[in-house]
PAZAPA-4460 file (N, C-alpha, C; in steps of 0.05 Angstrom, whole numbers, plus 32768, in hexadecimal, padded with zeros to 4 digits):
% residues 54
    n_x    n_y    n_z   ca_x   ca_y   ca_z    c_x    c_y    c_z   seq   type   mol
   806C   7DDA   80C9   807A   7DE3   80B1   8096   7DD7   80AF     1      M     A
   809B   7DC8   809B   80B5   7DBB   8098   80C8   7DCD   8089     2      S     A
   80BE   7DE3   807F   80CF   7DF6   8070   80DF   7E07   8083     3      V     A
   80FA   7E06   8080   810B   7E16   8092   810C   7E33   8089     4      E     A
   8106   7E45   809B   8107   7E61   8093   8123   7E6C   8099     5      T     A
   812E   7E7B   8086   8149   7E86   8089   814A   7E99   80A1     6      P     A
   8160   7E97   80B0   8162   7EA9   80C7   8166   7EC5   80BE     7      E     A
   815C   7ED9   80CD   8160   7EF5   80C5   817E   7EFC   80C4     8      P     A
   8185   7F0C   80B1   81A1   7F13   80AE   81AA   7F25   80C6     9      Q     A
   81BD   7F1A   80D6   81C7   7F29   80EC   81E5   7F28   80ED    10      Q     A
   81F2   7F3C   80F7   820F   7F3C   80F9   8218   7F24   810A    11      P     A
   8229   7F13   80FF   8231   7EFB   810E   824D   7EFF   811A    12      V     A
   8250   7EF7   8133   826A   7EFA   8140   827E   7EE7   8131    13      D     A
   8295   7EF1   812A   82A9   7EE1   811C   82AF   7EC6   812A    14      P     A
   82AF   7EC7   8145   82B4   7EAE   8154   829C   7E9B   8150    15      I     A
   8284   7EA5   8150   826D   7E94   814D   826D   7E88   8130    16      V     A
   8274   7E99   811D   8275   7E8F   8101   828A   7E79   80FF    17      A     A
   82A1   7E7D   810C   82B6   7E69   810B   82AD   7E4F   8118    18      Y     A
   82A0   7E51   812F   8296   7E39   813C   8282   7E2A   812B    19      L     A
   8270   7E3A   811E   825C   7E2D   810D   826A   7E1E   80F6    20      R     A
   827E   7E2C   80EA   828C   7E20   80D3   829B   7E07   80DD    21      L     A
   82A8   7E09   80F4   82B7   7DF2   80FF   82A4   7DDB   8104    22      L     A
   828C   7DE1   810F   8279   7DCC   8115   8270   7DBF   80FB    23      E     A
   826B   7DCF   80E6   8262   7DC4   80CC   8278   7DB2   80C1    24      K     A
   8291   7DBC   80C1   82A7   7DAC   80B7   82AA   7D92   80C6    25      I     A
   82A7   7D93   80E0   82AA   7D7B   80F1   8294   7D68   80EB    26      T     A
   827C   7D72   80E8   8265   7D60   80E3   8267   7D52   80C8    27      R     A
   8270   7D62   80B4   8271   7D56   8099   828B   7D47   8095    28      E     A
   829E   7D4B   80A7   82B8   7D3D   80A6   82C5   7D41   808B    29      K     A
   82C6   7D5B   8083   82D3   7D61   8069   82EF   7D6D   806F    30      I     A
   82F6   7D6F   8088   830F   7D7B   808F   831F   7D68   80A1    31      W     A
   8333   7D5A   8095   8342   7D47   80A5   8351   7D55   80BB    32      P     A
   8353   7D49   80D3   8361   7D55   80E9   837E   7D58   80E3    33      P     A
   838B   7D6E   80EC   83A7   7D73   80E7   83B8   7D5D   80F4    34      P     A
   83CE   7D56   80E7   83E0   7D41   80F2   83EC   7D4A   810D    35      K     A
   83F2   7D64   810F   83FD   7D6E   8127   83EF   7D88   812F    36      K     A
   83E4   7D88   8147   83D5   7DA0   8151   83E8   7DB1   8161    37      I     A
   83ED   7DCA   8157   83FE   7DDC   8166   83F3   7DE3   8181    38      P     A
   8404   7DE3   8195   83FB   7DE9   81B0   840C   7E00   81BB    39      T     A
   8403   7E0A   81D2   8412   7E20   81DE   842D   7E17   81E7    40      E     A
   8430   7DFC   81ED   8449   7DF2   81F5   845D   7DF1   81DE    41      L     A
   8452   7DEF   81C6   8463   7DEE   81AE   845B   7E04   819A    42      E     A
   8463   7E1D   819F   845C   7E33   818E   8467   7E2F   8172    43      P     A
   8459   7E38   815D   8462   7E34   8142   847B   7E46   813D    44      E     A
   847C   7E5D   814A   8492   7E6F   8146   849B   7E7A   8161    45      S     A
   84B5   7E7D   8164   84C0   7E88   817E   84B9   7EA5   8180    46      E     A
   84B4   7EB2   816A   84AF   7ECF   816B   8492   7ED5   8172    47      N     A
   8481   7EC0   8173   8465   7EC5   8178   8461   7ED1   8194    48      S     A
   8471   7EC8   81A7   846E   7ED2   81C2   8476   7EF0   81C3    49      E     A
   848A   7EF7   81B3   8493   7F13   81B3   847D   7F25   81A7    50      D     A
   846F   7F1A   8193   845A   7F2A   8186   8442   7F2E   8199    51      D     A
   843C   7F1A   81A9   8426   7F1C   81BB   842C   7F2F   81D3    52      E     A
   8446   7F2E   81DC   844E   7F3F   81F2   8465   7F51   81EA    53      N     A
   845E   7F67   81DD   8473   7F7A   81D4   8482   7F86   81EB    54      P     A
***
């Protein structure tokens, strides 16, 4: 059978959904890579550490 059957509707883990979306975007190459990737060494905001560790 070449007809693809739709998968049963099940609650999808947000992380799994994000990974699937990221994989789709990467495969289709519709999302150009960011010019600068933020890293832990270069936090976007100095207050981010205070928010994570109150």
